[in-house]
N, C-alpha and C positions, 0 to 999 in steps of 0.2 A: 090578761085574760088567762084563766086556767083551762088547759086543754084536757080532755078526757082521753087518756091513753091506756085505759083498762082493756086488756084482751081477755077473751074467754079462755078457759082452761083448755078446751079443744084446740083453739087457735095456737096457743103456746106450745102444746104438745106437737101439733103438726109442724110448727116452725122448728122445733128442736130436732125433729126427725129429718126434715128437709135440708137443714143447714148445719154444718159442723160448727162447734164452738171455735172461738178465735184460736185457742191453743191447738185445735185439730186441723187448722188450715194448712195446706201443704206449703213447704218452703218454696222460694223461687227455683232452687235447684231441682226440687222434686217435681214442680210444675213443668220444668223444662225437660225433664227426663224423657227421652224418646223423641223429642221435637228437634228439628234441624238446628244446628248451630250455624247461624248466618254470619258471613263475613262479607263486607262490601269492598269493592275496588273502585275508587273514585279518582279519575284523572282525565287528562286530555286524550280523547280517542281519535280526534279528527283534525286537530289544528297544529300549531307550530311545535308543540311538545309531544305529539303523538308517537314519533319514533323513539323518544326518550322514555316514554311511559307506555300508554296505550295498551294494545293487546299483549305486548311483551310483559307488562306488569301483571296482567292476568295470568300469563303463562308461568311467571315466577311463583305466584300463589298456588297455582295448580301443582307445581312440583312439591310444595310444602304439604298440600293435601294428600298427595300420593305417599309421601314419606311417613306421614302420621297414620296412614292406613285408611284414610277417607272418613274417619269419624273420631270423636272424642268420647270415650265411654260408650254409651249406647246412642249417642247423638250423631247422626250423619251430618257432615259438613256441607253447607250449601254456599256457593259463591254467587253474589249478585254484583252486577257491574253497571257503570253509567259514565257517559261522556259529560264532563262539566263545561265543555266548550270554552274554557278559560274565562268564564263569566261568573263573578261572585254570587249574583242572585240565583243563577242556575245551580251552581255547585252547592250552595247552602240549602236551597230548597230540596234538592235530592237527598242530602244528608239528613235533613229534618224528617223527611218522609220515611226514609229507611229506619231511623231510630224510633219514631213515634208510631208508625203504622205497620212496619214490616218486620219488627223484632230483630233488626240487625244489631248484633252485639259489639262488633268492632268494624272499623273502616281502615283499610290500607289506602293511604292518601299520598298521591304524588302530584297534587294540583299546584297551580300558581299559589305563591305564598299568601296572597290576599285571601284566597279561598280557604287554605289550610288553617290559617290563624283563626278565622271565624268558626270553622268546623271544630277546631280544638276547644274553643270556648264552649261550643254547643255540646260536645261530647262530655266535657267535665260537668256541665249542668245536668245532663241526662244520665250520668253514671255509665257511660260507654267508653270503650277503648279506641284511641286513635293511634295508628301505627304509621309513622311518617317514613316514606320511602323515596322521597325525591323533591320535597319542598324544602328550600334552603334557608329561609329566614331564621336568623339566630334568635329572634324573639320567641320562637317555639320552645326553646330551652332557656330563655332569658326572662324578660319582664312579663311575658305572656305564658309562662310555663304552667302546667297542670299535672297532677299526679297520674292522670289517665292518658297522657300523651307521651309517647316514646319515640325518640329520634334514632333511626337506624342508619341514616346516610350522612352525607356531607351537609354542612351548613355554611353560612357566609363568613364564618371565622376559619373553619378548617380548610375550605377551598383555597383561599389565597395564602394561608400561613406557610404552606409547603413550597409554593412557587416563587414568592416574592424574595425570600432570602437568597436562594440560588441565582435568581435573575440579577439581583443587585451585586452579588459576588462576581458575576460575569461582566459587570460594568454598567448596568442600568441604574443610574443615580437619579435621573429626572423622569417624571411620569406624567401621562395624561390618561384619564379614565373615561371610557364611554359606557354608559349603563342604560339598561331598559328602565323605563320610568314607572315602576310600581314597587311594592314592598321588597321583593327579592333583589332587584337591581339596586335600589337605594341602599339597602343593608350591605350588599356586596361592595358597593362603592365606598361606603363609610368605613367598613372593616378593612378593606384594602388600603385606603388612605392612611388609616392609623398605623397599619403594619409597615407601610413604606416609610413614614416619618420615624417610627420606632427603630427602623433599620438604618437610619441616617440618610434617607432619600428625601426628595422634594416633589410634591405634586404641583405641576405647573397649571393644571386646570382640569375641568371635566365638562361633559355634555351628556344630554339624555336623548332618548328617542321613545316613542310610543310602542307598546307591544304590537308585533305584527308589521313593522315598518318594512317597506320594500326598497326605498331610496335613502341611502346613508351618505350621500354626497356632502351635505352640510356638516355632519358630525366628523367625517373623515378629513375634510379640509381644515376644520378647527384643530384636530389632533396633529395633522401634518404641519400646520403653520406654528404650532406651539414649540416645535423643535425638540420635544421630549424624546429621550433615548428609548423609552418603552411606552407603548400604548396598551393599556390594560382593558380587557373586555369583560364587562360585568353583565353578562346575559347568557342565554342558552337557547337550545332548540334551533329552529330554522332561522331565527333572528341572528344567532351567532354565525351560522354557516353563510348566510347572505352577506353579513357584515365583512367576514374574512375574504370572501370572493371579491367584493367591491374594493377592499383595501389593496388587494393585489392589482386590481385594475388601475388604481390610483398610484401604484408604484411605491407603496409604503416601505416594504422591506427592501426593495431595490434601492431606496434612498437612504438606507442605513438605520431606519427605525425598526425596533423589534416589536412583535406582537406577543403579548403575554395574556394567556387566558386564566382568569380567576376561577372559572369553572368551565366545564365543557368536556365532553367525552367522545367515545368512539363513534356515536351516531353523527355528531356534528362534523367530526373530522372526515368521516367517510363521505358525507354529503359534499364537502369541499374538495376532497382529494388529498391524500397524504402528502403528495408532492408539494402542495402549497403550505403545509404545516410542518414540514420536516425540521426536527430540532426543537419544536415547541414543547415546553414542559407542561405537565398536567397532573393534578392531584386526583386520586381516586381511592375509595375504600375497597375496590374490587377490580380485578381484571381476569378474564377467563383463563389465561394461561399461566397463572402464578404458581399453581401447585396441583397435586393430584385431586384435592377437594374441589377446586374451582373448575377443573376440567371435567370432573364427574358431574357436577351440577350443570355445567354448560351442555353436556351431552343430553341430560334429561330435559333441560329447557328447550333445546333445539327441536326436540321431537314435538313440542307443543307450539313452536313458533316458526314453522316453515323453514327450519334449518338455519335460522338467523342466530347470531351469537348474542348473548345477553350483555347489557351494560350494567353500571353499578345501581341505577335506580331499580331496574327489574330484579336484580339480585337481592336488593333490600326488601322487595315484596316477599320473596321467599323466606328470608331470615325473620322478618317481622311476623309473618303469618305462622311460621313453624313455632317460634317462641311463644306466641300467643296461645296456640293450641296446647302446648305443654303446660302453660300456666293455668289454663282452664281445667285441665286434667288434675293438676295439683290442688287447685282451689276447690274443685268440686262444684263450681258454679261459674256462670258468665257475668256475675255482678262486677261492674267495672272497677270499683275500689278494691275488691278482694283479688281480682285478676291482676291489677296493677301491682299490688303488694307481692303476689306470687311471681310476677315477671322480674321484680327486683331481687327476690329471694334466691332465684336460681340463675346460674350462669347461662349466657347465650352460647350454645354449642350446636353447630351444624356443619355442613360441608364447607362453609366459607368463613365462619367466625369461630375462633378457638377460645372458649372459656372467658368471654367478656362479661364484665359486670355492667349493671345499669345504674348510673348515678342518680341521685335524688332528683335532679332536674329533668330526668328522662333521657339523657344522652347515653347511648350504648358506647362504652369505653373500649373501642376497637382501634387497631392501628390503621393508618392510611399509607398510601404508596405514592411516591414521586415517580412518574413515568415520562419518557421522552418519545415523541413521535419520530418514527423511522421511515425511510422511503418504503413504499408498499412493494413487497416482493411476492405476494400471493393474493389471489382474489379474495374479496370480502373483508370482513373486519378482523379476521384472525391474526393479521400481521401488522397492526397499527402501532403498538407500543413496544418499547424496550424498557425493562426495569432499571431504575436508577438507585432508589434507596427506600427504606422503610422508616416511617415516623411512628414512634410509639404512641399509645393512646394519650399519654401525658403531653406529648409534643403536639398532637393533632388537635385537641379540643381546648376550648377556652378554659383557663385555670378556674377552679371553683371560687377562689378568692376574688376573682374579677367579675363574677356572674351577677346579674340583676335578678336571678330567680330566687324568690322567697323560700322555696323548698330547700335549696342548698344552704341558705343562711340559717335555717332552722334544723338542719340535719345534724 
């Protein structure tokens, strides 16, 4: 059927006056000019990872907003926050709403890896940026990599790579692994096991537990009865703290077995008490007392977080947000693909990271630090670690030749 689409001359003239031609439509950057540049902070605000991330992650982003002057160009920066409750359906629903309805251009994410992996896929589909500040699954820069996802912190390769070698050099040849049973813990277990074998060790067994477990008796007894010289913990947050406390109640270290953390930082150690962790090695990309820059950042951070010292996840929120703001300024837009390109084109330079490049897979090529827990000699977190050594970026992160990321293979 032929439709009659003939308009009157008056109607055409009215339309031409009311609507600009396609070539006259303003660009995305022009439409955005003067509107807020929205950045979301998505993480656990109330559960087992709340001390690792939570309001401290928001504080880290606020330091970045202050440093950039509160705006990018003529766009004031607006921070939106949400508690994902460690539930994938909750976290992904929040991220979807932010991207589609609230014009959030980037998300700083330190959620459980199961959530972050889904949000990473979503951000790529919707041309938004995801700044990873505490989710450790190596798949984020591996088989699930995207151009719009940037990893600023540890992953499940970098966490164990710096602690397994020294632990084995000290005599730990046989191992047992206890891991939380979701993407993060499974990846940490698998990566740790590969590194143990590669260093000439043997994994005698492993066991899992659900996120948020309170009673670890079964897992601890399995590890104890294995006779392994080292028991590796592939978990974090209050799970880690509760597990270590109960291991001491079962006399693990008193019986001659060593506890090795494949990840875990100042929050977890403080919750247990440094006296229970003395001598434990830990890998971190940040510690508040490393140098003048880390101390300057920490002073700014503590003003936003009730005097508490930052951990590495919260510091990553600062570095990720600040680099994002710089890239938006350089690109002249918040278009995800263009900002991702700008983020890789400029070095990461802030109070904590000195001129690091971003690899094609999204990994920020920064050094990491091997630290040792010392007996607590002052109140609070300020006296948890002593410095052992620095691992270069090349030593810290998975070699590009071993990566499953298609972006690296094509770079």
